[in-house]
C-alpha angles and dihedrals in degrees: 000000000000108000090206094060121090116244128194110285096356103082120189129346092265090058092046092051093046090049092050091050090050090051090050093048092051091050092049090050097045092048088056091048092050088049089059088057091055104097095208094048092044090055089053092049089053091054092048093237117100118181091334094312114121109220101223125165088256092052091049091049090051091049089049092052091047094052090046089066096072092036091055091045091062088067100029092054088062101044110031122096116257102262096045091040093052094049094043090054093047093049097040093043093049091046094051092044091053093044094049093043090049092051088066088069097049120095131020100274133009124216116241092240090056091052090048093052092042092056090052093045095048091047091049097048090043088054089051089055092046093051092045093049091052095042112113124188118260097183095296 
């Protein structure tokens, strides 16, 4: 499949990338919401220690910056010029793929819902990288 061709309902590459980022963001958010419904995980949140990670203000700031990457990419994928857009998507997609993949190895046991969302998120951000790598300029 040529990522530069329009396909029914998907529009141009910018729209595809933005849509993929939106899909990833919604999955990140809903996984966190489901986590709040998990009684064991909720108890850990209330103590400020989740799976051995101490939830300090610094940790929460770092997590906020990390989640801002895909949120910003929803917009940036639409408005940046081709070269910067392509590289931003490659770097952000690769970063989020590595981070999410690595999170599967943190903690003693992972809930099945977390694994489910992680598979979707890793597939989505990997697809972002794939599209961006294959994206060639057509005067954008």
